C-alpha positions as CSV (number, residue, x, y, z in Angstrom):
1,M,79.2,120.7,93.2
2,P,80.6,117.4,91.9
3,I,84.0,116.0,92.7
4,Y,86.2,115.2,89.7
5,T,89.3,113.0,89.6
6,Y,92.5,114.2,87.9
7,R,96.0,112.9,87.5
8,I,98.9,115.3,87.9
9,I,101.2,115.2,84.9
10,N,104.8,115.9,86.0
11,D,107.1,118.3,84.1
12,D,108.9,115.3,82.5
13,G,105.6,114.0,81.1
14,S,105.3,111.1,83.6
15,E,102.1,110.5,85.6
16,G,102.0,111.9,89.1
17,D,99.6,111.7,92.0
18,I,95.8,111.4,91.6
19,V,93.8,114.3,93.1
20,E,90.1,115.1,93.5
21,L,88.9,118.6,92.7
22,V,85.5,120.2,93.0
23,H,84.1,122.4,90.2
24,G,80.8,123.0,88.5
25,M,79.3,120.5,86.1
26,N,79.0,123.1,83.4
27,D,82.7,124.2,83.7
28,S,85.2,122.8,81.3
29,P,87.6,120.1,82.6
30,L,90.6,121.5,84.3
31,T,94.0,121.3,82.6
32,I,96.0,123.2,85.3
33,H,95.8,122.6,89.0
34,P,94.2,125.8,90.5
35,K,96.6,125.9,93.5
36,T,99.9,124.4,92.3
37,G,99.8,125.2,88.6
38,Q,100.7,121.6,87.6
39,K,99.3,120.0,84.5
40,L,96.2,117.8,84.9
41,Q,94.6,115.0,83.0
42,R,91.0,114.1,83.9
43,I,90.3,110.5,84.9
44,F,86.8,109.3,84.0
45,T,85.2,107.2,86.7
46,A,81.7,105.7,87.2
47,P,79.4,108.2,88.9
48,H,78.0,107.5,92.3
49,I,74.2,107.6,92.0
50,A,72.8,108.0,95.5
51,G,69.7,106.1,96.4
52,W,70.0,103.0,94.2
53,A,71.6,101.0,97.1
54,N,71.9,101.4,100.8
55,E,73.6,99.6,103.6
56,R,70.7,97.3,104.3
57,Q,70.6,96.2,100.7
58,A,74.3,95.7,100.6
59,K,74.1,93.4,103.7
60,H,71.3,91.4,102.0
61,I,73.2,91.1,98.7
62,T,76.3,89.8,100.4
63,S,74.5,87.7,103.0
64,D,75.5,84.0,103.3
65,E,72.0,82.9,102.3
66,N,71.8,85.1,99.2
67,L,75.3,84.1,98.0
68,E,74.5,80.4,98.5
69,R,71.3,80.8,96.6
70,H,73.2,82.2,93.6
71,G,75.8,79.4,93.8
72,F,78.7,81.4,95.3
73,T,81.2,80.0,97.8
74,K,82.0,82.4,100.6
75,Y,84.9,82.1,103.0
76,A,85.3,84.1,106.2
77,R,88.4,84.8,108.1
78,S,88.6,82.8,111.3
79,G,92.2,83.5,112.2
80,K,95.5,84.7,110.8
81,G,95.7,83.1,107.4
82,H,92.8,80.7,108.1
83,Y,89.4,80.9,106.4
84,E,86.3,78.8,106.9
85,K,83.6,78.2,104.3
86,R,80.3,79.9,105.1
87,T,78.2,78.6,102.2
88,S,77.6,75.2,100.8
89,G,79.3,76.0,97.4
90,R,82.2,74.0,95.9
91,G,85.6,74.0,97.5
92,P,87.2,72.8,100.7
93,S,85.6,73.4,104.1
94,S,88.6,75.6,105.1
95,L,91.6,77.4,103.6
96,H,94.9,78.1,105.3
97,V,97.4,80.5,103.8
98,D,101.0,79.6,104.6
99,E,103.1,82.6,105.4
């Protein structure tokens, strides 16, 4: 069964915590939390479609070579507050964040 995301609506009408609940695809959206009885509002999110990407593809897409080929500049952390450029894109060769 799929997991749906809901926001709890407090008694005063303010927004509360976000919860994930499991129920059938053919069931109507929940309006009351099944365990606590609190009001719920469904939050629509993009579905996860398994199989279109995997860890190997993600590593390729974010690899230094692929990012450089597409014109992106990538910085990698080399110390606390210090980042070094990993691709030949625009920008300085390193960045330092002052604390």
